[in-house]
Backbone as JSON Lines, residues from 0, in Angstrom:
{"i":0,"aa":"M","n":[-16.01,-21.34,61.01],"ca":[-14.63,-21.72,61.21],"c":[-14.46,-23.24,61.06]}
{"i":1,"aa":"L","n":[-15.36,-23.99,61.68],"ca":[-15.3,-25.44,61.56],"c":[-15.57,-25.88,60.13]}
{"i":2,"aa":"D","n":[-16.52,-25.19,59.48],"ca":[-16.82,-25.52,58.08],"c":[-15.59,-25.33,57.2]}
{"i":3,"aa":"K","n":[-14.86,-24.24,57.41],"ca":[-13.66,-23.97,56.63],"c":[-12.6,-25.05,56.88]}
{"i":4,"aa":"A","n":[-12.44,-25.45,58.13],"ca":[-11.47,-26.5,58.46],"c":[-11.86,-27.81,57.78]}
{"i":5,"aa":"C","n":[-13.14,-28.1,57.77],"ca":[-13.6,-29.34,57.12],"c":[-13.38,-29.29,55.61]}
{"i":6,"aa":"E","n":[-13.63,-28.12,55.02],"ca":[-13.39,-27.96,53.58],"c":[-11.91,-28.13,53.25]}
{"i":7,"aa":"D","n":[-11.05,-27.52,54.07],"ca":[-9.61,-27.64,53.86],"c":[-9.16,-29.1,53.97]}
{"i":8,"aa":"F","n":[-9.7,-29.79,54.97],"ca":[-9.36,-31.19,55.16],"c":[-9.81,-32.01,53.95]}
{"i":9,"aa":"E","n":[-11.03,-31.76,53.49],"ca":[-11.56,-32.5,52.34],"c":[-10.68,-32.27,51.1]}
{"i":10,"aa":"E","n":[-10.28,-31.03,50.87],"ca":[-9.43,-30.72,49.72],"c":[-8.08,-31.43,49.84]}
{"i":11,"aa":"S","n":[-7.51,-31.4,51.03],"ca":[-6.22,-32.08,51.25],"c":[-6.37,-33.58,51.06]}
{"i":12,"aa":"W","n":[-7.46,-34.13,51.58],"ca":[-7.72,-35.56,51.46],"c":[-7.85,-35.95,50.0]}
{"i":13,"aa":"E","n":[-8.62,-35.18,49.24],"ca":[-8.82,-35.49,47.82],"c":[-7.51,-35.36,47.05]}
{"i":14,"aa":"F","n":[-6.71,-34.35,47.36],"ca":[-5.42,-34.18,46.71],"c":[-4.53,-35.39,47.01]}
{"i":15,"aa":"G","n":[-4.44,-35.76,48.27],"ca":[-3.62,-36.91,48.68],"c":[-4.1,-38.2,48.05]}
{"i":16,"aa":"L","n":[-5.41,-38.36,48.0],"ca":[-5.99,-39.56,47.39],"c":[-5.65,-39.62,45.9]}
{"i":17,"aa":"G","n":[-5.71,-38.49,45.23],"ca":[-5.36,-38.43,43.8],"c":[-3.89,-38.8,43.59]}
{"i":18,"aa":"K","n":[-3.01,-38.28,44.43],"ca":[-1.58,-38.62,44.32],"c":[-1.35,-40.1,44.58]}
{"i":19,"aa":"T","n":[-2.05,-40.65,45.56],"ca":[-1.92,-42.08,45.86],"c":[-2.39,-42.91,44.68]}
{"i":20,"aa":"Q","n":[-3.5,-42.53,44.07],"ca":[-4.0,-43.26,42.9],"c":[-3.01,-43.19,41.75]}
{"i":21,"aa":"E","n":[-2.37,-42.04,41.53],"ca":[-1.37,-41.91,40.48],"c":[-0.2,-42.86,40.73]}
{"i":22,"aa":"R","n":[0.27,-42.91,41.96],"ca":[1.41,-43.77,42.29],"c":[1.06,-45.24,42.17]}
{"i":23,"aa":"I","n":[-0.16,-45.6,42.54],"ca":[-0.59,-46.99,42.4],"c":[-0.64,-47.37,40.93]}
{"i":24,"aa":"K","n":[-1.1,-46.46,40.06],"ca":[-1.15,-46.74,38.63],"c":[0.25,-46.94,38.07]}
{"i":25,"aa":"V","n":[1.2,-46.09,38.48],"ca":[2.58,-46.22,38.01],"c":[3.14,-47.58,38.43]}
{"i":26,"aa":"L","n":[2.92,-47.93,39.69],"ca":[3.4,-49.22,40.19],"c":[2.73,-50.37,39.45]}
{"i":27,"aa":"N","n":[1.43,-50.29,39.27],"ca":[0.69,-51.34,38.58],"c":[1.18,-51.5,37.14]}
{"i":28,"aa":"D","n":[1.45,-50.38,36.47],"ca":[1.96,-50.43,35.1],"c":[3.36,-51.04,35.04]}
{"i":29,"aa":"A","n":[4.15,-50.84,36.09],"ca":[5.53,-51.33,36.12],"c":[5.64,-52.79,36.58]}
{"i":30,"aa":"L","n":[4.61,-53.33,37.21],"ca":[4.7,-54.68,37.78],"c":[5.12,-55.76,36.79]}
{"i":31,"aa":"P","n":[4.6,-55.82,35.58],"ca":[5.05,-56.88,34.67],"c":[6.57,-56.85,34.44]}
{"i":32,"aa":"A","n":[7.14,-55.66,34.26],"ca":[8.58,-55.55,34.05],"c":[9.34,-55.93,35.32]}
{"i":33,"aa":"I","n":[8.82,-55.56,36.46],"ca":[9.45,-55.9,37.74],"c":[9.47,-57.41,37.92]}
{"i":34,"aa":"I","n":[8.35,-58.06,37.62],"ca":[8.26,-59.52,37.76],"c":[9.23,-60.21,36.8]}
{"i":35,"aa":"K","n":[9.29,-59.75,35.56],"ca":[10.22,-60.35,34.59],"c":[11.67,-60.2,35.06]}
{"i":36,"aa":"A","n":[12.01,-59.03,35.56],"ca":[13.38,-58.8,36.03],"c":[13.69,-59.71,37.21]}
{"i":37,"aa":"Y","n":[12.74,-59.87,38.11],"ca":[12.93,-60.75,39.27],"c":[13.13,-62.2,38.81]}
{"i":38,"aa":"E","n":[12.27,-62.65,37.88],"ca":[12.39,-64.02,37.38],"c":[13.73,-64.24,36.68]}
{"i":39,"aa":"R","n":[14.16,-63.25,35.88],"ca":[15.43,-63.35,35.17],"c":[16.59,-63.44,36.19]}
{"i":40,"aa":"T","n":[16.52,-62.64,37.23],"ca":[17.56,-62.68,38.26],"c":[17.58,-64.03,38.95]}
{"i":41,"aa":"E","n":[16.42,-64.56,39.26],"ca":[16.34,-65.88,39.89],"c":[16.97,-66.96,39.0]}
{"i":42,"aa":"Q","n":[16.67,-66.89,37.7],"ca":[17.23,-67.87,36.76],"c":[18.76,-67.73,36.68]}
{"i":43,"aa":"E","n":[19.23,-66.5,36.68],"ca":[20.68,-66.29,36.63],"c":[21.36,-66.81,37.89]}
{"i":44,"aa":"I","n":[20.75,-66.61,39.02],"ca":[21.31,-67.11,40.28],"c":[21.34,-68.64,40.26]}
{"i":45,"aa":"Q","n":[20.24,-69.25,39.84],"ca":[20.21,-70.72,39.76],"c":[21.24,-71.23,38.77]}
{"i":46,"aa":"G","n":[21.4,-70.53,37.65],"ca":[22.4,-70.93,36.66],"c":[23.81,-70.81,37.21]}
{"i":47,"aa":"A","n":[24.07,-69.77,37.98],"ca":[25.39,-69.59,38.57],"c":[25.69,-70.71,39.57]}
{"i":48,"aa":"F","n":[24.71,-71.09,40.37],"ca":[24.91,-72.19,41.32],"c":[25.13,-73.5,40.57]}
{"i":49,"aa":"A","n":[24.4,-73.7,39.47],"ca":[24.54,-74.93,38.7],"c":[25.95,-75.04,38.12]}
{"i":50,"aa":"H","n":[26.53,-73.94,37.69],"ca":[27.87,-73.95,37.1],"c":[28.95,-74.22,38.15]}
{"i":51,"aa":"T","n":[28.67,-73.9,39.39],"ca":[29.67,-74.11,40.44],"c":[29.51,-75.48,41.1]}
{"i":52,"aa":"G","n":[28.43,-76.16,40.79],"ca":[28.17,-77.46,41.42],"c":[27.48,-77.33,42.76]}
{"i":53,"aa":"A","n":[27.24,-76.13,43.22],"ca":[26.54,-75.92,44.49],"c":[25.04,-76.0,44.24]}
{"i":54,"aa":"H","n":[24.3,-76.16,45.31],"ca":[22.84,-76.16,45.13],"c":[22.31,-74.79,45.51]}
{"i":55,"aa":"T","n":[21.17,-74.44,44.9],"ca":[20.55,-73.17,45.18],"c":[19.8,-73.26,46.5]}
{"i":56,"aa":"P","n":[20.1,-72.38,47.45],"ca":[19.38,-72.43,48.73],"c":[17.89,-72.3,48.52]}
{"i":57,"aa":"G","n":[17.13,-73.14,49.19],"ca":[15.67,-73.08,49.11],"c":[15.07,-73.8,47.92]}
{"i":58,"aa":"V","n":[15.89,-74.38,47.05],"ca":[15.38,-75.1,45.88],"c":[15.65,-76.58,46.09]}
{"i":59,"aa":"A","n":[14.56,-77.38,45.99],"ca":[14.69,-78.83,46.18],"c":[15.55,-79.43,45.07]}
{"i":60,"aa":"Q","n":[16.38,-80.36,45.44],"ca":[17.26,-81.04,44.47],"c":[16.66,-82.35,44.03]}
């Protein structure tokens, strides 16, 4: 009975680990695009502040 419970746990663990690895790969593959989008957004925000004459919070003048 204990052996069966341990086998079930191991199978569940391996399944969960495989799913976690798949999700990490998807995230890792998407990171370059995420970083570019973040940088583009930051530049757009800074540009918007520059056009209004205001300063960007957190950016040294």
